[in-house]
Structure formats: C-alpha cells, structure tokens
C-alpha positions in Angstrom: -71.7 -29.7 -30.9 -70.0 -32.8 -33.1 -71.5 -34.8 -36.2 -73.3 -37.9 -34.6 -73.6 -36.6 -31.3 -77.4 -36.5 -31.5 -80.0 -38.9 -33.1 -80.6 -36.2 -35.8 -78.1 -37.2 -39.1 -75.1 -35.7 -39.1 -75.6 -32.2 -40.6 -79.5 -32.0 -40.3 -80.2 -28.7 -38.7 -81.3 -28.5 -34.9 -84.3 -26.1 -34.2 -83.8 -22.7 -34.2 -79.7 -23.5 -34.8 -77.6 -22.3 -36.9 -75.0 -25.2 -37.8 -71.8 -25.1 -39.2 -71.1 -27.7 -42.5 -67.4 -26.4 -43.3 -66.1 -23.8 -46.0 -68.6 -21.3 -46.3 -71.9 -23.6 -46.0 -74.2 -23.5 -43.2 -77.8 -24.7 -42.1 -80.3 -22.7 -40.4 -83.4 -23.8 -38.4 -86.0 -20.8 -37.4 -89.5 -20.5 -37.3 -90.0 -23.7 -38.4 -87.9 -23.2 -41.7 -85.0 -24.8 -42.8 -82.3 -22.9 -45.0 -79.4 -24.6 -46.7 -76.4 -22.1 -47.3 -73.5 -23.1 -50.1 -73.3 -26.8 -49.1 -69.6 -27.8 -50.8 -68.4 -31.0 -50.3 -67.3 -32.3 -53.3 -64.1 -31.6 -55.1 -64.1 -27.9 -57.4 -62.0 -26.4 -60.2 -60.7 -29.3 -61.9 -60.2 -31.6 -59.5 -57.6 -29.4 -57.3 -59.8 -28.0 -54.3 -61.4 -30.2 -51.1 -63.0 -28.4 -48.5 -60.6 -28.4 -45.5 -61.0 -29.8 -43.0 -63.0 -32.8 -45.0 -66.6 -32.5 -44.1 -67.9 -35.3 -46.4 -69.8 -36.8 -43.1 -72.3 -34.6 -43.0 -73.5 -35.0 -46.6 -76.1 -37.8 -45.4 -77.6 -35.3 -43.3 -78.1 -32.4 -45.7 -79.6 -34.6 -48.1 -81.7 -36.1 -45.8 -83.1 -32.4 -44.1 -86.0 -31.7 -45.8 -84.5 -28.0 -46.3 -87.5 -25.3 -47.1 -84.8 -22.7 -48.6 -81.5 -22.9 -50.6 -79.3 -20.1 -50.8 -76.5 -19.9 -53.0 -74.0 -16.9 -53.4 -72.4 -17.4 -56.9 -71.1 -20.0 -59.2 -67.8 -20.8 -57.9 -67.4 -24.2 -57.6 -67.3 -24.2 -53.6 -70.5 -22.4 -53.1 -72.0 -24.0 -56.2 -71.5 -27.8 -56.1 -73.8 -29.3 -58.8 -73.0 -32.6 -57.3 -75.1 -31.7 -54.4 -77.6 -30.0 -55.6 -78.7 -32.6 -58.4 -79.3 -34.5 -55.2 -81.8 -31.7 -53.4 -85.5 -31.7 -53.6 -86.5 -30.0 -56.6 -89.8 -28.6 -54.6 -87.0 -26.5 -52.3 -87.4 -23.1 -52.8 -84.2 -20.9 -53.9 -82.7 -17.8 -52.9 -81.1 -16.1 -55.8 -78.8 -12.9 -56.0 -80.4 -10.8 -59.0 -77.0 -10.4 -61.2 -76.6 -9.1 -64.6 -76.0 -12.0 -66.9 -79.2 -14.1 -65.2 -76.1 -16.8 -65.0 -77.6 -18.3 -61.4 -81.6 -18.3 -62.4 -80.4 -20.4 -65.9 -78.0 -22.3 -64.4 -81.1 -23.1 -61.6 -83.4 -23.6 -63.8 -81.3 -25.4 -66.6 -81.2 -28.0 -63.0 -84.8 -28.2 -62.6 -85.1 -25.6 -59.6 -88.2 -23.4 -60.9 -89.5 -22.1 -57.7 -86.9 -19.1 -57.2 -86.5 -15.9 -55.2 -84.2 -13.7 -57.0 -83.1 -10.8 -55.2 -81.6 -7.6 -55.8 -78.9 -5.8 -54.1 -80.9 -4.6 -50.5 -83.5 -6.5 -51.0 -85.6 -8.6 -48.5 -87.5 -12.1 -48.5 -89.9 -13.1 -45.2 -90.2 -16.6 -45.7 -91.7 -16.9 -41.9 -92.4 -14.5 -39.1 -89.4 -13.9 -37.3 -87.0 -14.9 -40.0 -86.1 -12.3 -43.0 -83.2 -12.7 -45.6 -81.4 -9.2 -47.2 -79.6 -10.1 -50.1 -76.1 -7.9 -50.5 -74.2 -7.5 -53.5 -71.0 -7.0 -55.0 -72.0 -4.4 -56.9 -69.3 -3.6 -58.9 -68.8 -5.9 -62.2 -68.5 -9.4 -60.5 -71.3 -11.5 -59.7 -70.5 -12.3 -55.8 -73.3 -12.1 -53.3 -73.7 -11.7 -49.1 -76.9 -12.9 -47.4 -77.8 -11.0 -43.7 -80.5 -13.3 -42.0 -82.9 -11.7 -39.1 -83.6 -14.2 -36.7 -86.2 -12.6 -35.1 -83.6 -9.4 -34.5 -80.3 -11.9 -33.8 -78.7 -10.6 -37.0 -76.5 -13.3 -39.3 -74.5 -11.8 -42.2 -73.0 -14.3 -44.4 -70.1 -12.7 -46.5 -68.8 -15.2 -47.4 -66.1 -14.3 -50.1 -68.5 -11.7 -51.3 -67.1 -7.7 -51.0 -70.0 -5.8 -51.0 -68.9 -2.5 -50.4 -68.2 -1.1 -47.1 -70.3 1.9 -47.3 -73.2 -0.7 -47.9 -72.3 -3.1 -44.9 -75.3 -3.6 -42.7 -74.6 -2.6 -38.7 -75.4 -3.9 -35.1 -74.1 -7.9 -36.4 -74.7 -11.0 -34.0 -72.4 -13.2 -35.9 -70.3 -12.3 -39.1 -69.3 -15.4 -41.4 -66.6 -14.0 -44.2 -63.3 -14.8 -44.9 -59.7 -14.4 -44.2 -57.8 -16.5 -46.5 -57.0 -15.5 -49.9 -59.4 -17.4 -52.7 -57.1 -16.1 -55.9 -53.9 -17.7 -57.8 -51.7 -14.3 -56.9 -49.7 -14.4 -56.4 -48.2 -17.7 -55.6 -48.8 -19.1 -59.3 -46.5 -16.2 -61.0 -43.5 -17.3 -61.4 -41.7 -15.3 -59.0 -37.9 -15.2 -57.3 -38.3 -16.7 -54.1 -37.8 -13.6 -52.4 -39.9 -11.9 -54.7 -42.7 -14.3 -54.7 -42.2 -14.3 -50.2 -43.0 -10.4 -50.3 -45.6 -10.7 -52.0 -47.7 -13.4 -50.0 -46.9 -11.2 -47.3 -48.4 -8.3 -48.8 -51.5 -10.1 -49.7 -52.1 -11.4 -46.9 -51.6 -7.8 -44.8 -54.4 -6.6 -47.1 -56.7 -9.6 -46.6 -56.2 -9.0 -43.1 -56.8 -5.2 -43.1 -59.8 -6.0 -45.6 -61.5 -8.1 -42.6 -60.7 -5.7 -39.5 -62.6 -3.1 -41.5 -65.5 -5.1 -42.2 -65.9 -6.3 -38.4 -65.6 -3.0 -37.3 -68.2 -1.3 -39.9 -70.6 -4.2 -39.5 -70.3 -3.9 -35.4 -70.1 -7.3 -35.3 -70.1 -9.0 -31.3 -68.9 -12.8 -32.9 -66.8 -13.5 -36.2 -66.4 -16.7 -37.8 -63.7 -17.4 -39.8 -64.9 -19.2 -42.5 -64.8 -19.8 -46.8 -61.4 -21.2 -46.5 -58.6 -22.3 -46.7 -58.9 -25.3 -49.1 -56.9 -28.5 -48.9 -55.6 -29.6 -52.2 -55.1 -33.1 -52.5 -53.6 -34.0 -55.6 -49.5 -34.8 -55.1 -48.9 -32.3 -57.9 -50.2 -29.1 -56.0 -49.4 -30.3 -52.7 -46.6 -26.8 -52.1 -50.0 -25.2 -51.5 -50.7 -26.4 -48.9 -47.9 -24.5 -47.3 -49.3 -22.3 -44.9 -46.3 -20.2 -44.1 -45.4 -19.5 -48.2 -49.1 -19.2 -49.6 -52.0 -16.9 -49.4 -54.3 -19.8 -47.6 -52.9 -19.9 -43.8 -55.0 -20.6 -40.9 -56.5 -18.9 -38.9 -54.0 -19.4 -36.0 -51.8 -16.7 -38.1 -54.1 -13.8 -37.6 -56.0 -14.8 -34.5 -52.9 -12.9 -32.8 -53.2 -9.7 -34.6 -57.2 -9.8 -34.8 -57.7 -10.0 -31.4 -55.4 -6.6 -30.9 -56.8 -4.8 -33.6 -61.0 -6.1 -33.0 -61.0 -6.5 -28.8 -64.1 -7.4 -27.5 -64.8 -9.6 -30.8 -65.9 -12.9 -30.0 -64.2 -15.5 -32.5 -65.5 -18.9 -33.1 -63.7 -20.9 -34.6 -66.1 -23.9 -35.6 -65.8 -27.4 -36.7 -67.9 -28.9 -39.2 -71.3 -30.3 -38.1 -71.1 -27.9 -34.7 -74.0 -25.7 -33.7 -72.6 -22.5 -33.2 -74.2 -21.9 -30.3 -71.9 -24.1 -28.3 -69.2 -24.8 -31.1 -66.4 -27.4 -29.9 -63.4 -25.1 -31.6 -60.5 -26.3 -34.1 -58.9 -29.0 -33.8 -55.5 -30.0 -34.0 -55.0 -33.3 -35.8 -56.2 -31.4 -38.9 -53.1 -29.7 -39.1 -50.8 -32.5 -39.2 -49.5 -34.3 -41.7 -50.9 -37.7 -40.5 -54.3 -36.6 -41.4 -53.8 -34.5 -44.4 -52.0 -38.5 -46.0 -55.2 -39.8 -44.5 -57.5 -37.4 -46.3 -55.5 -37.6 -49.6 -56.2 -41.6 -49.6 -60.0 -41.2 -48.8 -60.4 -39.4 -52.1 -57.7 -40.7 -54.1 -60.4 -41.8 -57.3 -62.0 -38.2 -57.0 -58.2 -36.0 -57.4 -56.9 -39.0 -59.8 -60.1 -38.3 -61.9 -59.2 -34.8 -63.1 -55.6 -36.5 -65.0 -56.9 -40.0 -66.0 -59.6 -38.1 -68.1 -59.4 -38.6 -71.5 -58.7 -35.3 -74.0 -58.1 -35.0 -77.4 -55.0 -31.8 -77.4 -56.4 -28.2 -78.9 -55.7 -27.5 -82.3 -54.1 -23.8 -83.4 -57.3 -23.7 -85.7 -59.4 -24.3 -82.4 -57.9 -21.8 -80.2 -57.7 -19.1 -83.2 -62.1 -19.9 -83.3 -62.4 -19.6 -79.5 -60.3 -16.2 -78.9 -62.1 -14.9 -81.8 -65.1 -15.4 -80.6 -64.5 -14.4 -77.4 -62.9 -10.8 -78.9 -66.4 -10.7 -80.8 -68.6 -10.7 -77.4 -66.9 -8.3 -76.0 -65.5 -5.5 -79.0 -66.6 -2.4 -76.6 -64.7 -4.1 -74.1 -61.7 -4.0 -75.6 -61.8 -0.7 -77.1 -58.3 -0.1 -78.9 -56.5 -2.0 -76.7 -54.0 -4.6 -77.9 -51.7 -7.3 -75.9 -49.1 -9.7 -76.8 -49.8 -13.3 -74.8 -48.0 -16.2 -75.4 -49.6 -19.3 -74.5 -47.5 -22.3 -73.3 -48.7 -26.1 -73.3 -47.3 -29.2 -72.2 -44.6 -28.5 -74.8 -45.5 -26.4 -77.4 -46.7 -22.6 -77.4 -48.6 -20.3 -79.2 -48.1 -16.8 -79.6 -51.4 -14.6 -79.8 -51.9 -10.7 -80.1 -55.4 -10.1 -78.5 -56.9 -6.9 -79.6 -57.4 -4.2 -81.9 -55.0 -5.4 -84.9 -55.6 -9.1 -83.9 -55.9 -10.4 -86.9 -55.5 -13.9 -87.2 -55.1 -14.2 -83.2 -52.7 -17.2 -83.3 -49.6 -18.0 -85.4 -46.3 -19.7 -85.3 -44.1 -17.8 -87.1 -44.0 -13.5 -86.7 -41.9 -12.7 -83.5 -43.8 -11.6 -80.3 -43.1 -9.9 -77.2 -45.2 -11.1 -74.9 -45.9 -8.9 -71.5 -48.1 -12.0 -70.1 -47.2 -15.5 -70.5 -49.5 -18.2 -69.3 -48.4 -21.8 -68.9 -51.4 -24.1 -69.5 -51.9 -27.7 -69.7 -53.4 -28.6 -72.5 -56.1 -30.8 -70.7 -57.0 -27.6 -68.4 -57.0 -25.9 -72.2 -59.4 -28.5 -73.6 -61.3 -28.0 -70.7 -61.8 -24.2 -71.4 -61.6 -24.4 -75.3 -65.0 -26.8 -74.8 -66.7 -25.0 -72.0 -66.5 -27.2 -69.6 -65.1 -24.2 -67.4 -64.1 -20.9 -67.5 -60.7 -19.2 -67.5 -61.1 -18.1 -63.4 -62.2 -21.6 -62.7 -58.7 -22.7 -64.3 -57.0 -20.4 -62.9 -58.1 -21.0 -59.7 -57.2 -24.4 -59.5 -53.4 -23.7 -59.5 -53.2 -25.9 -62.6 -52.2 -22.9 -64.5 -48.7 -20.6 -64.2 -48.2 -17.2 -64.9 -45.5 -14.5 -65.6 -45.6 -11.0 -66.7 -43.0 -8.2 -67.9 -43.4 -5.8 -66.6 -44.5 -6.7 -63.6 -48.0 -4.8 -63.8 -51.6 -6.3 -63.7 -53.5 -6.0 -66.9 -56.7 -5.0 -65.9 -58.3 -5.9 -69.7 -56.6 -8.7 -70.1 -57.9 -10.6 -67.5 -60.9 -9.8 -67.3 -61.3 -10.4 -70.4 -60.4 -14.1 -69.7 -62.2 -14.0 -66.4 -65.8 -12.9 -67.5 -65.6 -12.4 -71.1 -67.8 -16.0 -71.6 -70.5 -13.5 -69.8 -70.2 -10.3 -72.2 -73.1 -8.7 -69.4 -70.2 -8.6 -66.7 -67.8 -6.5 -69.3 -70.2 -4.0 -70.0 -71.0 -2.9 -66.6 -67.0 -2.9 -66.4 -67.4 -0.4 -69.8 -70.2 1.4 -67.6 -67.7 1.5 -65.1 -65.3 3.0 -66.8 -67.6 5.7 -67.9 -68.8 6.7 -64.4 -65.0 7.1 -63.6 -64.5 9.4 -66.5 -68.0 11.4 -65.3 -70.0 10.0 -63.0 -70.0 10.8 -59.0 -67.6 12.0 -57.5 -66.5 13.3 -53.8 -63.9 15.6 -51.9 -61.3 14.9 -49.8 -58.2 16.4 -48.7 -59.0 19.2 -50.7 -59.2 17.0 -54.4 -62.5 16.3 -55.9 -62.0 12.5 -57.4 -64.1 9.9 -58.7 -66.3 8.5 -55.4 -66.0 4.2 -57.0 -62.4 2.7 -57.1 -62.1 2.0 -61.4 -60.7 -1.4 -60.3 -63.6 -3.3 -58.4 -66.0 0.0 -58.1 -65.7 -0.2 -54.2 -66.5 3.2 -52.3 -63.2 5.1 -51.5 -65.3 7.2 -48.8 -63.5 5.0 -46.9 -59.9 4.9 -48.6 -56.9 5.3 -46.4 -55.4 8.3 -47.9 -51.5 8.9 -46.6 -48.5 11.3 -47.7 -50.3 12.3 -50.6 -51.3 8.8 -51.8 -54.6 6.8 -51.5 -54.9 3.1 -50.8 -58.1 1.3 -52.0 -59.4 -0.9 -48.9 -61.1 -3.7 -51.0 -57.8 -4.6 -53.9 -55.2 -2.1 -51.9 -54.2 -0.4 -55.0 -52.6 3.0 -54.9 -52.9 6.4 -56.8 -51.5 9.5 -56.3 -54.0 12.3 -55.8 -51.7 15.2 -57.1 -51.9 13.1 -60.5 -54.4 10.5 -60.4 -51.3 8.2 -61.6 -52.0 4.4 -60.1 -48.7 3.8 -58.5 -49.0 0.1 -57.2 -51.6 -2.4 -58.0 -52.3 -1.8 -61.8 -52.4 1.2 -64.2 -55.8 2.3 -64.2 -55.5 6.2 -63.9 -57.8 7.7 -61.0 -59.9 10.7 -61.7 -58.6 13.7 -59.8 -59.2 17.3 -60.0 -57.6 20.1 -57.4 -60.3 22.1 -55.6 -58.9 23.9 -52.9 -56.0 25.3 -50.6 -55.0 21.8 -49.2 -54.9 20.2 -52.9 -51.3 18.6 -53.2 -49.5 20.2 -56.0 -48.8 18.7 -59.1 
C-alpha cells in the first residue's frame, strides 16, 4: 500500500496492520490500540543523517494518528526524533526501556510525557487483550533495546539496531525487523590508505551480515524486513558516505543473494515508507539514482545548511581543559590507572591532551606528546560537545569528525570515556563487567574454562565460533587465542581462560 492510496492520511495505521514508516519506524494497530514505534523524520547527528528514502510525506498522518502507545528504543536521534515527539499528544502512554542511567525516563519526563510504562529486560506489558509488548535490552553497558510485539499469536520482533545477547533472543518469530547496514564511524571516518580502508570496510560489512544471519536463525524468523539504515548524507561535504559500495552503509541489494543462500525459506520484505507489511510494494529503483538524491538534497537544503549557518564561539583551551577535567572526575573508578595521549585538531589549531592517571593539567601547548589517537573535530562540533548540546557519540556518528590511531588498535577505555562518560552509570557497568570478567560466570568449551561474557560488549560467548584455537565473538567479531586469552583482533582486552582437560590448547 503506497502513501495516499486509501482514505487515511499517509502514515496513519490501518486496522490490524503493521505499517512501515522508514528506517526503524512503524505503526501497529491491533485490538483497538495504536502503537507508534521510533518515528524518525528530521536530520540527526549534527544535521548529517537523513532518512533514506525520504519519508516526510508520512509525517502529517503520523501526527494525526491518535496513537495510544509510543515505544522509543534508545536516545540516538535516528530513533528519538525530538521534533516529532514535541508535536505528539502528551496523554499518550510511553513504553520505555529501563536503563541504568534512567536517561530515557528523564528525557521523556522533561518533554512532558508523564504516562510511562518502564520495562526491564524480558518484562512484558499487555495494553489490550491479544496485544503484548515484551522489552529486550542490550544487557551490556550499552543502552539499546528491541521490542517483541505479540499480536494474538503473530510475533513481530523489532530489534532495530539493538544487540540483545544471542542467547536471550526469543524464538518462533513471524517477522523480524533488524539492522543490516552499519551505524558506526569505523572504519570510514579513520585516515587509512585507500586499500586498507577498502579491506576494513569489507570486513565490517561481512561481520554485519554474519550477525544478521545468526539473529535470523536463532529467532526462527519466517520473514525478515531490512531496516534501521542506511541513512543518506545530504550535506555535500559528506557526500562520499553515500557511496554504497565503499562504505558500511550499503543497500540491501549488496546482501540479497548471500542472504537467500544463507537463510533459504526466509521471506524478505523490502518495504517502502508507508507500506502495509501485509502487502508491501517493495523497493523503488529511482531511490538509487543521482537524480533522486539531487532532488532530495534540494528539498532539504535549509535543513542540511542549518548546521553550518549556526553562529558559534570557538572553544578555548581553558574551556576544553574544564570539560575534560569534569569528564574524568565523573569516571575516576572507570579510568583506574589508565592513561592516554591524544591530539585534538580543530580548524587548523591543535591541543595535546593527556588523559588518565597522571593527567595533571589536561590541555597544554608546549610539552611534546606522541599521541596514540588523533581526533580531528571541527570547532563548530567541538562547541556543541563542550556545551552539552551533543555527546561524542552523536558527533562521531555525524561523520564530521576524523580519526587516526597509531598503533592501529582500538582503545576501549578512551572510546568508552568519550561515548559514555557523560552517563557514569554506563561506565560503572563497564567496571562491573571487568570485575565479572575476572571473577564472574564461566563456561567450558574445547577443553578451556573461560569467562562466559565478552569483555568488550558483554555478548554470550556460548554462541562464539572457535576455529584453530581462536575464539571469535559473534557480536563485534573480536578474536582471542584460547591458549593464552590474548586478543588478536579487535582490541587489546584479554579473555580470561584456564585449561581444564586433555583437549585444551597448549600454551
């Protein structure tokens, strides 16, 4: 069903229907109840991301829909569109995940939404007979969620871009909606030589596909809807990220044949924004053309230009010093005895930054520093970060920042400080995860007793592949040697291992 093809406003739900709004947005109508899920229509992440394809024509119908329930999965702006939320009826009941930081509850309360149902992992809510909503969380330090919607026995699992541990996923799913495209700045925002960039991009795309196939198989999904990406970048300065072949933002076409081979019998529903999922129209070829993209860019010119047109005052060294000192003071236990030298470059200037145990004066100009990380951040974006208008996570997702590292090894502590440091509840959970890694639950595989949950992001390693004495996490595909626990791909965080039997790998 195409927008405007019936008497309802475009985007309004049909009775007993699941309607796709684009990206990770849906309306669900069942048993006289209307549920709105993750509506995204406006630019996100410093004006960089736009929905693809354009779904703005659906917004009037969504706003006029008279929804009873609203589910928001997490605070990323491509799921939490505050410009839409500000126009919704405040009497709507909001279904929210119970995060440690209470961030979602606080934000929605501040916006005036007082009717809230807050659910923890695998907790359920039945707003009407025959309609049950079950929350699924990423149980690591990340704050992300998915929702299982049971419509009188029809099971719709909306995972969007949430990585619920594979062992916690529900089964017998009729329709799975999950991400296949990247939603990360790595590797495309890093300064790699062309061939290295191409290789790393291919690896990430392969990992994304592998994770998707695992989710489909473990949930027993009978149908799959590609969703939660990719976005489109309308600002001409970011146009290179629209290259669907050379970035981690591919179209479904790139995976279609391999998916059919890996998951035979699973129906793929390629829906257009506004489609009723019982009778989708499928993809429209002109979305892929330069003509479509050019017209879309022209329609939204005022919006993508707004980021560059906004007046701002450059960040001073003293302001940056105070900001980083505050960030570290909130995360002392998390940082422990860690230290890192970082160079921030911004519009021709630079600061040498020593973070961690012996930081002292964080920002200084004279003392030479050999930085392990270099972060190129425009002053306009840095001002937004220091003022608290956005976090480092949002700024990095905008692809307006550039990064380099030497050696080329992921530093979990540095990136976690930047991404989660404004919400210490998340970094404290990482402390607990570290302690659990040292003393927590163990499993035995291939003659080795090892920690059950990945030390990077908490995935259950019961589902990890092991080949030639190397274990590979199914979530982010870090790898460890089972004989020593050494991390050989992904980062530097070791895995707790202990040989237990004759099949154990020798040290």
